[in-house]
VMD Tcl script that builds the backbone (N, CA, C; Angstrom):
set m [mol new atoms 231]
animate dup $m
set s [atomselect $m all]
$s set {name element resname resid chain x y z} {
  {N N UNK 1 A -4.134 -18.261 107.558}
  {CA C UNK 1 A -5.366 -18.201 108.304}
  {C C UNK 1 A -5.592 -19.489 109.094}
  {N N UNK 2 A -5.438 -20.653 108.422}
  {CA C UNK 2 A -5.652 -21.918 109.116}
  {C C UNK 2 A -4.632 -22.136 110.215}
  {N N UNK 3 A -3.431 -21.614 110.044}
  {CA C UNK 3 A -2.420 -21.716 111.104}
  {C C UNK 3 A -2.830 -20.878 112.304}
  {N N UNK 4 A -3.463 -19.734 112.037}
  {CA C UNK 4 A -3.877 -18.857 113.129}
  {C C UNK 4 A -4.961 -19.495 113.978}
  {N N UNK 5 A -5.856 -20.261 113.369}
  {CA C UNK 5 A -6.913 -20.894 114.161}
  {C C UNK 5 A -6.464 -22.246 114.719}
  {N N UNK 6 A -5.251 -22.646 114.367}
  {CA C UNK 6 A -4.635 -23.871 114.893}
  {C C UNK 6 A -5.494 -25.108 114.668}
  {N N UNK 7 A -5.921 -25.280 113.439}
  {CA C UNK 7 A -6.714 -26.445 113.075}
  {C C UNK 7 A -5.866 -27.376 112.223}
  {N N UNK 8 A -5.365 -28.468 112.800}
  {CA C UNK 8 A -4.528 -29.383 112.026}
  {C C UNK 8 A -5.210 -29.897 110.758}
  {N N UNK 9 A -6.508 -30.143 110.830}
  {CA C UNK 9 A -7.229 -30.639 109.664}
  {C C UNK 9 A -7.190 -29.629 108.528}
  {N N UNK 10 A -7.495 -28.372 108.820}
  {CA C UNK 10 A -7.520 -27.357 107.768}
  {C C UNK 10 A -6.114 -27.001 107.301}
  {N N UNK 11 A -5.142 -27.086 108.172}
  {CA C UNK 11 A -3.752 -26.879 107.755}
  {C C UNK 11 A -3.364 -27.966 106.758}
  {N N UNK 12 A -3.752 -29.204 107.030}
  {CA C UNK 12 A -3.440 -30.307 106.121}
  {C C UNK 12 A -4.124 -30.118 104.769}
  {N N UNK 13 A -5.367 -29.661 104.772}
  {CA C UNK 13 A -6.056 -29.375 103.507}
  {C C UNK 13 A -5.317 -28.286 102.727}
  {N N UNK 14 A -4.874 -27.260 103.422}
  {CA C UNK 14 A -4.146 -26.173 102.773}
  {C C UNK 14 A -2.815 -26.671 102.227}
  {N N UNK 15 A -2.129 -27.507 102.974}
  {CA C UNK 15 A -0.865 -28.080 102.500}
  {C C UNK 15 A -1.098 -28.871 101.213}
  {N N UNK 16 A -2.139 -29.670 101.203}
  {CA C UNK 16 A -2.472 -30.458 100.010}
  {C C UNK 16 A -2.760 -29.543 98.826}
  {N N UNK 17 A -3.604 -28.550 99.029}
  {CA C UNK 17 A -4.000 -27.667 97.929}
  {C C UNK 17 A -2.812 -26.871 97.392}
  {N N UNK 18 A -1.952 -26.399 98.277}
  {CA C UNK 18 A -0.785 -25.629 97.856}
  {C C UNK 18 A 0.181 -26.523 97.066}
  {N N UNK 19 A 0.377 -27.736 97.541}
  {CA C UNK 19 A 1.240 -28.680 96.824}
  {C C UNK 19 A 0.657 -29.006 95.454}
  {N N UNK 20 A -0.657 -29.153 95.384}
  {CA C UNK 20 A -1.314 -29.425 94.108}
  {C C UNK 20 A -1.021 -28.302 93.116}
  {N N UNK 21 A -1.108 -27.061 93.565}
  {CA C UNK 21 A -0.809 -25.926 92.717}
  {C C UNK 21 A 0.647 -25.967 92.251}
  {N N UNK 22 A 1.570 -26.301 93.155}
  {CA C UNK 22 A 2.984 -26.375 92.787}
  {C C UNK 22 A 3.239 -27.461 91.746}
  {N N UNK 23 A 2.590 -28.599 91.904}
  {CA C UNK 23 A 2.757 -29.694 90.946}
  {C C UNK 23 A 2.228 -29.270 89.574}
  {N N UNK 24 A 1.083 -28.605 89.557}
  {CA C UNK 24 A 0.507 -28.164 88.287}
  {C C UNK 24 A 1.392 -27.110 87.617}
  {N N UNK 25 A 1.981 -26.218 88.396}
  {CA C UNK 25 A 2.860 -25.180 87.840}
  {C C UNK 25 A 4.152 -25.775 87.318}
  {N N UNK 26 A 4.662 -26.793 88.026}
  {CA C UNK 26 A 5.871 -27.506 87.616}
  {C C UNK 26 A 7.029 -26.553 87.303}
  {N N UNK 27 A 7.273 -25.612 88.199}
  {CA C UNK 27 A 8.355 -24.656 88.008}
  {C C UNK 27 A 9.551 -25.026 88.866}
  {N N UNK 28 A 10.713 -24.622 88.400}
  {CA C UNK 28 A 11.941 -24.865 89.139}
  {C C UNK 28 A 11.839 -24.217 90.519}
  {N N UNK 29 A 12.285 -24.938 91.515}
  {CA C UNK 29 A 12.278 -24.432 92.877}
  {C C UNK 29 A 11.060 -24.840 93.680}
  {N N UNK 30 A 9.991 -25.256 93.027}
  {CA C UNK 30 A 8.792 -25.652 93.742}
  {C C UNK 30 A 8.745 -27.127 94.069}
  {N N UNK 31 A 9.668 -27.902 93.498}
  {CA C UNK 31 A 9.618 -29.353 93.670}
  {C C UNK 31 A 9.829 -29.796 95.107}
  {N N UNK 32 A 10.772 -29.183 95.815}
  {CA C UNK 32 A 11.012 -29.578 97.204}
  {C C UNK 32 A 9.760 -29.373 98.045}
  {N N UNK 33 A 9.134 -28.228 97.888}
  {CA C UNK 33 A 7.923 -27.929 98.650}
  {C C UNK 33 A 6.778 -28.839 98.196}
  {N N UNK 34 A 6.706 -29.107 96.898}
  {CA C UNK 34 A 5.644 -29.972 96.369}
  {C C UNK 34 A 5.785 -31.403 96.874}
  {N N UNK 35 A 6.996 -31.805 97.221}
  {CA C UNK 35 A 7.203 -33.137 97.795}
  {C C UNK 35 A 6.957 -33.150 99.300}
  {N N UNK 36 A 7.304 -32.067 99.965}
  {CA C UNK 36 A 7.189 -31.996 101.426}
  {C C UNK 36 A 5.743 -31.842 101.890}
  {N N UNK 37 A 4.999 -30.966 101.241}
  {CA C UNK 37 A 3.655 -30.647 101.719}
  {C C UNK 37 A 2.681 -31.821 101.696}
  {N N UNK 38 A 2.619 -32.630 100.634}
  {CA C UNK 38 A 1.685 -33.758 100.687}
  {C C UNK 38 A 2.070 -34.781 101.753}
  {N N UNK 39 A 3.364 -34.912 102.000}
  {CA C UNK 39 A 3.824 -35.833 103.055}
  {C C UNK 39 A 3.318 -35.362 104.417}
  {N N UNK 40 A 3.406 -34.061 104.655}
  {CA C UNK 40 A 2.917 -33.515 105.928}
  {C C UNK 40 A 1.403 -33.650 106.044}
  {N N UNK 41 A 0.699 -33.377 104.931}
  {CA C UNK 41 A -0.761 -33.521 104.925}
  {C C UNK 41 A -1.159 -34.973 105.158}
  {N N UNK 42 A -0.420 -35.900 104.550}
  {CA C UNK 42 A -0.695 -37.326 104.726}
  {C C UNK 42 A -0.501 -37.744 106.178}
  {N N UNK 43 A 0.563 -37.298 106.785}
  {CA C UNK 43 A 0.830 -37.624 108.185}
  {C C UNK 43 A -0.295 -37.123 109.086}
  {N N UNK 44 A -0.711 -35.883 108.875}
  {CA C UNK 44 A -1.801 -35.326 109.689}
  {C C UNK 44 A -3.091 -36.099 109.459}
  {N N UNK 45 A -3.386 -36.410 108.198}
  {CA C UNK 45 A -4.607 -37.161 107.886}
  {C C UNK 45 A -4.605 -38.518 108.575}
  {N N UNK 46 A -3.455 -39.177 108.581}
  {CA C UNK 46 A -3.359 -40.478 109.250}
  {C C UNK 46 A -3.552 -40.330 110.755}
  {N N UNK 47 A -2.960 -39.301 111.335}
  {CA C UNK 47 A -3.094 -39.077 112.773}
  {C C UNK 47 A -4.540 -38.790 113.163}
  {N N UNK 48 A -5.261 -38.082 112.292}
  {CA C UNK 48 A -6.645 -37.717 112.586}
  {C C UNK 48 A -7.646 -38.753 112.092}
  {N N UNK 49 A -7.179 -39.732 111.320}
  {CA C UNK 49 A -8.070 -40.760 110.792}
  {C C UNK 49 A -8.956 -40.266 109.651}
  {N N UNK 50 A -8.471 -39.284 108.890}
  {CA C UNK 50 A -9.236 -38.718 107.783}
  {C C UNK 50 A -8.783 -39.408 106.491}
  {N N UNK 51 A -9.486 -40.470 106.147}
  {CA C UNK 51 A -9.094 -41.326 105.023}
  {C C UNK 51 A -9.125 -40.595 103.686}
  {N N UNK 52 A -10.160 -39.809 103.432}
  {CA C UNK 52 A -10.295 -39.131 102.138}
  {C C UNK 52 A -9.118 -38.195 101.885}
  {N N UNK 53 A -8.763 -37.397 102.869}
  {CA C UNK 53 A -7.621 -36.493 102.716}
  {C C UNK 53 A -6.328 -37.287 102.587}
  {N N UNK 54 A -6.199 -38.355 103.326}
  {CA C UNK 54 A -5.016 -39.197 103.226}
  {C C UNK 54 A -4.843 -39.772 101.835}
  {N N UNK 55 A -5.942 -40.220 101.242}
  {CA C UNK 55 A -5.884 -40.764 99.880}
  {C C UNK 55 A -5.495 -39.692 98.873}
  {N N UNK 56 A -6.062 -38.491 99.009}
  {CA C UNK 56 A -5.718 -37.396 98.108}
  {C C UNK 56 A -4.247 -37.002 98.270}
  {N N UNK 57 A -3.781 -36.926 99.501}
  {CA C UNK 57 A -2.388 -36.537 99.758}
  {C C UNK 57 A -1.424 -37.587 99.227}
  {N N UNK 58 A -1.780 -38.856 99.369}
  {CA C UNK 58 A -0.933 -39.942 98.863}
  {C C UNK 58 A -0.830 -39.877 97.338}
  {N N UNK 59 A -1.957 -39.670 96.669}
  {CA C UNK 59 A -1.965 -39.561 95.210}
  {C C UNK 59 A -1.165 -38.349 94.749}
  {N N UNK 60 A -1.290 -37.251 95.469}
  {CA C UNK 60 A -0.546 -36.050 95.107}
  {C C UNK 60 A 0.948 -36.236 95.339}
  {N N UNK 61 A 1.300 -36.937 96.391}
  {CA C UNK 61 A 2.714 -37.227 96.662}
  {C C UNK 61 A 3.315 -38.023 95.506}
  {N N UNK 62 A 2.583 -39.019 95.018}
  {CA C UNK 62 A 3.047 -39.786 93.864}
  {C C UNK 62 A 3.174 -38.908 92.628}
  {N N UNK 63 A 2.214 -38.004 92.444}
  {CA C UNK 63 A 2.275 -37.088 91.305}
  {C C UNK 63 A 3.493 -36.180 91.410}
  {N N UNK 64 A 3.767 -35.697 92.609}
  {CA C UNK 64 A 4.917 -34.821 92.815}
  {C C UNK 64 A 6.216 -35.565 92.558}
  {N N UNK 65 A 6.214 -36.847 92.824}
  {CA C UNK 65 A 7.401 -37.669 92.567}
  {C C UNK 65 A 7.495 -38.054 91.096}
  {N N UNK 66 A 6.504 -37.687 90.306}
  {CA C UNK 66 A 6.526 -37.985 88.882}
  {C C UNK 66 A 5.956 -39.338 88.528}
  {N N UNK 67 A 5.329 -40.029 89.479}
  {CA C UNK 67 A 4.798 -41.362 89.227}
  {C C UNK 67 A 3.406 -41.345 88.611}
  {N N UNK 68 A 2.721 -40.188 88.680}
  {CA C UNK 68 A 1.358 -40.103 88.158}
  {C C UNK 68 A 1.024 -38.633 87.910}
  {N N UNK 69 A -0.069 -38.401 87.219}
  {CA C UNK 69 A -0.548 -37.043 87.018}
  {C C UNK 69 A -1.274 -36.605 88.275}
  {N N UNK 70 A -1.262 -35.306 88.599}
  {CA C UNK 70 A -1.960 -34.840 89.805}
  {C C UNK 70 A -3.459 -35.052 89.696}
  {N N UNK 71 A -4.095 -35.436 90.784}
  {CA C UNK 71 A -5.538 -35.623 90.752}
  {C C UNK 71 A -6.246 -34.284 90.587}
  {N N UNK 72 A -7.384 -34.289 89.937}
  {CA C UNK 72 A -8.155 -33.069 89.746}
  {C C UNK 72 A -8.805 -32.670 91.059}
  {N N UNK 73 A -8.795 -31.393 91.343}
  {CA C UNK 73 A -9.488 -30.873 92.522}
  {C C UNK 73 A -10.958 -30.674 92.175}
  {N N UNK 74 A -11.847 -30.958 93.105}
  {CA C UNK 74 A -13.259 -30.711 92.830}
  {C C UNK 74 A -13.516 -29.210 92.708}
  {N N UNK 75 A -14.506 -28.859 91.920}
  {CA C UNK 75 A -14.885 -27.455 91.772}
  {C C UNK 75 A -15.460 -26.952 93.087}
  {N N UNK 76 A -15.174 -25.681 93.459}
  {CA C UNK 76 A -15.739 -25.149 94.701}
  {C C UNK 76 A -17.261 -25.108 94.628}
  {N N UNK 77 A -17.869 -25.302 95.763}
  {CA C UNK 77 A -19.345 -25.311 95.815}
  {C C UNK 77 A -19.898 -23.920 95.728}
}
mol reanalyze $m
mol bondsrecalc $m
mol representation Tube
mol addrep $m
Protein backbone atom coordinates (compact mmCIF):
# COMPACT_ATOMS: atom_id res chain seq x y z
CA UNK A 1 0.00 0.00 0.00
CA UNK A 2 2.73 2.49 0.96
CA UNK A 3 4.59 1.67 -2.25
CA UNK A 4 1.44 2.44 -4.23
CA UNK A 5 1.14 5.93 -2.75
CA UNK A 6 4.89 6.45 -3.27
CA UNK A 7 5.60 7.82 0.18
CA UNK A 8 9.26 7.26 1.07
CA UNK A 9 8.55 8.03 4.73
CA UNK A 10 5.81 5.42 5.06
CA UNK A 11 7.79 2.89 3.04
CA UNK A 12 10.66 3.34 5.50
CA UNK A 13 8.30 2.84 8.45
CA UNK A 14 6.99 -0.34 6.83
CA UNK A 15 10.53 -1.58 6.18
CA UNK A 16 11.38 -1.01 9.84
CA UNK A 17 8.25 -2.74 11.11
CA UNK A 18 8.66 -5.73 8.80
CA UNK A 19 12.31 -6.13 9.80
CA UNK A 20 11.30 -5.92 13.46
CA UNK A 21 8.88 -8.80 12.92
CA UNK A 22 11.60 -10.84 11.19
CA UNK A 23 14.05 -10.25 14.03
CA UNK A 24 11.45 -11.29 16.60
CA UNK A 25 10.59 -14.45 14.63
CA UNK A 26 14.29 -15.30 14.24
CA UNK A 27 13.61 -17.95 11.60
CA UNK A 28 16.01 -19.31 9.04
CA UNK A 29 15.89 -17.38 5.80
CA UNK A 30 14.66 -14.13 7.31
CA UNK A 31 18.07 -12.88 8.41
CA UNK A 32 19.11 -11.40 5.06
CA UNK A 33 15.90 -9.41 4.81
CA UNK A 34 16.07 -8.47 8.50
CA UNK A 35 19.52 -6.98 7.87
CA UNK A 36 18.62 -5.25 4.60
CA UNK A 37 15.36 -3.57 5.58
CA UNK A 38 16.56 -1.51 8.57
CA UNK A 39 19.51 -0.31 6.49
CA UNK A 40 17.14 0.92 3.79
CA UNK A 41 14.84 2.53 6.37
CA UNK A 42 17.86 4.21 7.99
CA UNK A 43 19.04 5.60 4.66
CA UNK A 44 15.60 7.03 3.88
CA UNK A 45 15.29 8.49 7.38
CA UNK A 46 18.66 10.20 7.01
CA UNK A 47 17.73 11.57 3.58
CA UNK A 48 14.45 12.95 4.94
CA UNK A 49 15.94 14.17 8.23
CA UNK A 50 13.61 12.00 10.34
CA UNK A 51 15.74 11.45 13.44
CA UNK A 52 13.28 9.30 15.42
CA UNK A 53 12.88 6.75 12.62
CA UNK A 54 16.62 6.80 12.01
CA UNK A 55 17.30 5.99 15.65
CA UNK A 56 14.78 3.14 15.63
CA UNK A 57 16.19 1.74 12.37
CA UNK A 58 19.75 1.94 13.69
CA UNK A 59 18.81 0.09 16.89
CA UNK A 60 16.96 -2.54 14.90
CA UNK A 61 19.91 -2.97 12.55
CA UNK A 62 22.12 -3.69 15.57
CA UNK A 63 19.53 -6.14 16.88
CA UNK A 64 19.41 -7.90 13.52
CA UNK A 65 23.18 -8.18 13.61
CA UNK A 66 22.88 -9.81 17.04
CA UNK A 67 24.44 -6.90 18.94
CA UNK A 68 21.31 -6.09 20.96
CA UNK A 69 17.73 -7.13 21.59
CA UNK A 70 15.13 -5.60 19.25
CA UNK A 71 13.51 -2.44 20.57
CA UNK A 72 9.88 -2.73 21.64
CA UNK A 73 7.33 -1.24 19.27
CA UNK A 74 4.85 1.17 20.82
CA UNK A 75 1.29 -0.09 21.16
CA UNK A 76 -1.04 1.15 18.40
CA UNK A 77 -3.17 4.12 19.36
